[in-house]
C-alpha positions as CSV (number, residue, x, y, z in Angstrom):
1,M,0.0,0.0,0.0
2,R,1.4,3.4,-1.0
3,R,0.2,6.6,0.7
4,F,-2.9,7.9,-1.2
5,V,-1.7,11.5,-1.2
6,A,1.8,12.8,-1.6
7,F,2.8,14.3,1.8
8,A,6.3,15.2,0.7
9,L,7.1,18.8,0.3
10,G,10.5,18.3,-1.2
11,S,13.2,19.2,1.3
12,F,13.0,20.6,4.8
13,C,12.6,24.3,3.8
14,S,12.1,27.2,6.3
15,A,11.2,30.8,5.6
16,L,13.0,33.2,7.9
17,L,11.1,34.6,10.8
18,W,11.0,38.4,11.0
19,A,10.0,40.7,13.8
20,G,8.1,43.2,11.8
21,P,5.9,42.9,8.6
22,P,7.3,40.4,6.1
23,P,9.4,41.7,3.3
24,A,7.9,41.8,-0.2
25,A,10.2,38.9,-1.3
26,P,10.9,36.5,1.5
27,W,13.8,34.2,1.0
28,F,14.2,30.6,1.9
29,E,16.9,28.3,3.4
30,S,16.9,24.7,2.4
31,L,18.4,21.8,4.3
32,R,19.0,18.6,2.3
33,V,20.7,15.2,2.6
34,A,24.0,16.9,2.0
35,D,23.5,18.9,5.2
36,G,22.7,15.8,7.2
37,L,19.0,15.3,6.6
38,P,18.2,11.6,6.3
39,S,16.0,12.2,3.2
40,N,14.9,15.1,0.9
41,A,11.3,13.8,1.2
42,V,10.1,15.6,4.3
43,Y,6.6,14.7,5.5
44,T,6.2,16.5,8.8
45,L,7.8,18.9,11.3
46,R,7.4,19.7,15.0
47,Q,9.2,21.9,17.4
48,G,9.6,21.1,21.1
49,A,9.6,23.4,24.0
50,D,13.4,23.0,24.1
51,G,13.7,24.4,20.7
52,Y,14.7,21.2,18.9
53,V,13.0,20.7,15.5
54,W,11.8,17.2,14.8
55,I,11.5,16.1,11.2
56,G,9.7,13.1,9.8
57,T,11.1,11.9,6.5
58,Q,10.8,9.0,4.0
59,D,14.0,7.6,5.5
60,G,13.9,8.1,9.2
61,L,13.4,10.5,12.1
62,A,15.6,13.5,12.5
63,R,16.2,16.1,15.3
64,Y,17.8,19.4,14.3
65,D,19.4,21.7,16.8
66,G,20.1,24.6,14.4
67,V,23.6,23.2,13.5
68,D,23.5,19.4,13.3
69,F,21.1,16.5,12.8
70,R,20.6,13.4,14.9
71,I,19.0,10.5,13.0
72,W,17.0,7.5,14.1
73,R,16.3,4.7,11.6
74,H,15.1,1.2,11.6
75,D,17.8,-1.4,12.3
76,P,16.7,-5.1,11.7
77,D,19.2,-6.2,14.3
78,D,17.9,-3.9,17.0
79,S,14.3,-4.6,18.3
80,S,14.3,-1.2,20.1
81,S,15.0,0.8,16.9
82,L,12.4,2.7,14.9
83,A,9.9,0.2,13.5
84,S,9.9,1.8,10.0
85,N,11.9,4.5,8.3
86,D,8.7,6.0,6.9
87,V,7.8,8.8,9.4
88,S,4.7,10.8,8.3
89,A,3.1,11.6,11.7
90,L,4.8,13.3,14.6
91,L,3.7,14.5,18.1
92,I,5.6,16.0,21.0
93,D,3.2,15.8,24.0
94,R,3.0,18.2,26.9
95,R,5.4,16.0,28.9
96,G,8.0,16.3,26.1
97,R,7.6,12.8,24.8
98,V,8.2,12.2,21.1
99,W,5.7,9.9,19.3
100,C,5.9,9.1,15.6
101,G,4.2,6.8,13.1
102,G,4.1,6.2,9.4
103,E,3.3,3.6,6.8
104,G,3.7,0.1,8.1
105,G,5.5,1.0,11.4
106,G,2.6,1.5,13.8
107,L,3.0,3.9,16.7
108,N,6.5,4.5,18.1
109,E,7.3,6.3,21.4
110,L,10.9,7.5,21.9
111,L,12.1,6.5,25.3
112,P,14.5,8.5,27.5
113,A,17.2,5.8,27.0
114,G,17.1,6.4,23.3
115,G,15.2,3.3,22.1
116,F,11.6,3.1,21.0
117,R,8.4,1.5,22.5
118,H,6.3,0.0,19.7
119,Y,2.6,-0.2,19.5
120,R,1.5,-2.5,16.7
121,H,-1.6,-4.0,15.1
122,D,-2.4,-7.5,16.2
123,K,-5.3,-9.1,14.2
124,D,-6.1,-11.4,17.1
125,D,-6.2,-8.5,19.7
126,P,-9.1,-6.1,19.4
127,A,-7.4,-3.9,22.0
128,S,-4.3,-3.4,19.8
129,L,-3.7,-0.6,17.3
130,S,-6.2,-0.9,14.5
131,S,-3.7,-0.4,11.7
132,D,0.1,-0.1,11.4
133,D,-0.4,2.6,8.8
134,V,-0.4,5.8,11.0
135,F,-1.3,9.1,9.4
136,A,-2.0,11.4,12.3
137,L,-1.3,12.0,16.0
138,A,-2.7,14.4,18.6
139,E,-2.9,14.9,22.3
140,D,-6.2,16.1,23.8
141,A,-6.8,18.6,26.6
142,G,-6.8,15.7,29.1
143,G,-3.4,14.3,27.9
144,T,-4.8,11.4,26.0
145,I,-2.9,10.3,22.8
146,W,-5.0,9.8,19.7
147,V,-3.9,7.9,16.6
148,G,-5.4,8.4,13.1
149,T,-4.8,5.5,10.6
150,Y,-5.3,4.3,7.1
151,L,-8.3,2.0,6.9
152,G,-8.3,1.5,10.6
153,G,-10.1,4.7,11.8
154,L,-9.3,6.4,15.1
155,N,-7.5,5.0,18.2
156,R,-7.4,6.2,21.7
157,L,-4.3,5.1,23.7
158,R,-5.2,3.9,27.2
159,A,-2.9,4.2,30.2
160,D,-2.2,0.5,30.1
161,G,-0.9,0.6,26.5
162,S,-4.1,-0.9,24.9
163,F,-6.3,1.0,22.5
164,E,-9.9,1.8,22.1
165,R,-11.0,1.9,18.5
166,F,-13.4,4.2,16.7
167,E,-14.3,3.0,13.2
168,H,-16.7,3.8,10.4
169,D,-19.9,1.9,10.4
170,A,-22.0,2.2,7.3
171,D,-25.1,1.4,9.4
172,D,-24.4,3.9,12.2
173,A,-24.8,7.6,11.1
174,A,-23.2,8.6,14.4
175,S,-19.9,6.8,13.7
176,L,-16.8,8.1,12.1
177,R,-17.4,9.1,8.6
178,S,-14.5,7.2,7.1
179,T,-12.0,4.4,8.0
180,T,-9.0,6.7,7.0
181,V,-8.1,9.6,9.3
182,V,-5.6,12.0,7.6
183,S,-5.2,14.7,10.3
184,L,-6.0,15.4,13.9
185,A,-6.1,18.4,16.2
186,A,-7.3,19.1,19.7
187,D,-8.8,22.3,20.9
188,A,-8.8,24.0,24.4
189,G,-12.4,23.0,24.9
190,G,-11.6,19.3,25.1
191,R,-12.8,18.6,21.5
192,L,-10.9,16.4,19.0
193,W,-11.0,17.5,15.4
194,I,-10.8,14.6,13.0
195,G,-9.9,15.1,9.3
196,T,-10.7,12.1,7.1
197,D,-10.4,11.4,3.4
198,D,-14.2,12.1,3.2
199,G,-14.7,15.2,5.3
200,L,-14.5,16.6,8.8
201,D,-15.7,15.1,12.2
202,V,-15.4,16.6,15.7
203,R,-15.6,14.5,18.8
204,L,-17.1,16.5,21.6
205,A,-15.9,16.5,25.2
206,D,-18.8,14.3,26.1
207,G,-17.8,11.7,23.5
208,H,-20.5,12.5,20.9
209,L,-19.4,12.7,17.3
210,V,-20.5,15.6,15.0
211,H,-20.2,15.6,11.2
212,V,-19.2,19.1,10.2
213,A,-20.4,20.5,6.9
214,L,-18.2,22.6,4.7
215,P,-20.6,24.1,2.2
216,G,-18.2,26.7,0.9
217,L,-15.8,24.1,-0.4
218,A,-18.2,21.2,-0.9
219,A,-19.6,22.9,-4.0
220,R,-16.2,22.1,-5.6
221,A,-16.2,18.4,-4.9
222,D,-18.4,15.6,-3.6
223,K,-15.6,14.4,-1.3
224,L,-13.2,16.6,0.6
225,Q,-9.9,15.2,2.1
226,I,-9.0,17.1,5.2
227,G,-5.2,17.2,5.1
228,S,-4.5,19.9,7.7
229,L,-6.1,21.2,10.9
230,R,-4.7,24.3,12.6
231,P,-6.4,25.6,15.9
232,Q,-6.6,29.4,16.3
233,A,-6.6,31.5,19.5
234,D,-10.2,32.6,19.0
235,G,-11.4,28.9,19.2
236,S,-11.8,28.6,15.4
237,M,-10.0,26.0,13.3
238,L,-8.3,26.5,9.9
239,V,-9.2,23.5,7.8
240,G,-7.1,22.5,4.8
241,T,-8.5,20.3,2.1
242,D,-7.6,19.2,-1.4
243,Y,-9.8,22.1,-2.7
244,G,-8.8,24.9,-0.5
245,V,-8.7,26.3,3.1
246,T,-11.7,27.4,5.2
247,R,-12.3,28.5,8.7
248,V,-14.7,26.6,11.0
249,M,-16.0,28.7,13.9
250,P,-16.2,27.5,17.5
251,D,-19.9,26.7,17.1
252,L,-18.8,24.3,14.2
253,S,-20.4,26.5,11.5
254,E,-18.3,27.3,8.5
255,G,-16.8,30.8,8.4
256,S,-15.1,32.3,5.3
257,V,-13.3,30.3,2.7
258,L,-9.8,31.7,2.9
259,F,-8.1,30.1,-0.1
260,T,-8.9,28.1,-3.2
261,P,-6.0,26.9,-5.4
262,P,-6.3,27.4,-9.2
263,S,-6.3,23.6,-9.6
264,R,-6.7,20.8,-7.2
265,A,-3.8,20.6,-4.6
266,A,-3.8,19.0,-1.2
267,T,-3.3,21.4,1.6
268,M,-0.8,19.9,4.0
269,A,0.0,22.8,6.3
270,V,-1.5,26.2,7.3
271,L,0.1,28.9,9.4
272,A,-1.7,32.2,10.3
273,E,0.6,35.2,10.4
274,S,-2.2,37.5,11.3
275,E,-6.0,37.7,11.0
276,K,-5.8,38.1,7.2
277,E,-2.3,36.7,6.4
278,F,-1.6,33.0,6.0
279,W,1.1,30.7,4.7
280,I,-0.4,27.6,3.1
281,G,1.7,24.6,2.1
282,T,0.2,22.5,-0.7
283,T,1.2,19.8,-3.0
284,G,1.2,22.5,-5.8
285,G,3.6,24.9,-4.0
286,L,3.7,27.3,-1.0
287,W,1.2,30.2,-0.9
288,R,1.1,33.4,1.0
289,I,-2.4,34.8,1.3
290,D,-3.3,38.3,2.5
291,G,-6.4,40.5,2.3
292,E,-5.5,41.5,-1.3
293,G,-4.8,38.2,-2.9
294,G,-2.2,35.4,-3.0
295,Q,1.3,34.8,-4.1
296,R,2.7,31.4,-4.9
297,F,6.3,30.3,-4.2
298,G,7.9,27.4,-6.1
299,V,11.2,26.1,-7.3
300,G,12.0,29.3,-9.0
301,D,11.8,31.1,-5.7
302,A,14.5,28.9,-4.2
303,L,12.0,26.4,-2.8
304,P,13.4,22.8,-3.3
305,G,10.2,21.4,-4.7
């Protein structure tokens, strides 16, 4: 099974941060294999409270301190090594623990000693992880770890290391809307936002599931893949899809559509710079959106791909 959407954004590429308004022509710094990155195919980035940047790639997990990389890879002779070199989901929880997952490797927890604890699917154990293909990770307001998978739905990690599964049931309208969970995000109100390959669900603090309508984008497609979820300080959520980015309000109604690409392109990351200014990473390039329009940055602007 190969990932149904290309998560790779080329190389690990970072725009410089500036104290004031951004310059008219921002420039980009790229880090590649030649600089110590394990692979130029970067799937996900997270930064911990200690400042380290964690990078999930097609060929292992990396930690960047601003100068050097430390790399973790699968070693067939070491049972405590990373279960798979494919790392497309990353989470740093409030205790500073690093969790990662990807295609075929299940869920991995990096231990203080340096090895990994593995959580894997067992077809004979209904309390095991529902699928070894992990696409999304999140920690909710109560400290619970949630795992979104390919064809296995949603999993909640219990304190004893077992899992509670939440799956799609065609005969139950209150169940998860799809078996594939692409993105996850938790808000301050105790809700879990669940992006699937067929729309958006929100699990309320009381456990009830709400199917959220996105009429502003639904007119462009019968099926919306939710590739990115970005909580905002006002309680709203920026929702990135393969047909654009919209804002969902705290009451779960759709606010304004913020961005629609000229052609279909999966939105993999959204960053709000201000109320009207956004950076949007898509499979069709990087966009900067403001109140007057949008600007696309690609290979010709020093982006790696």
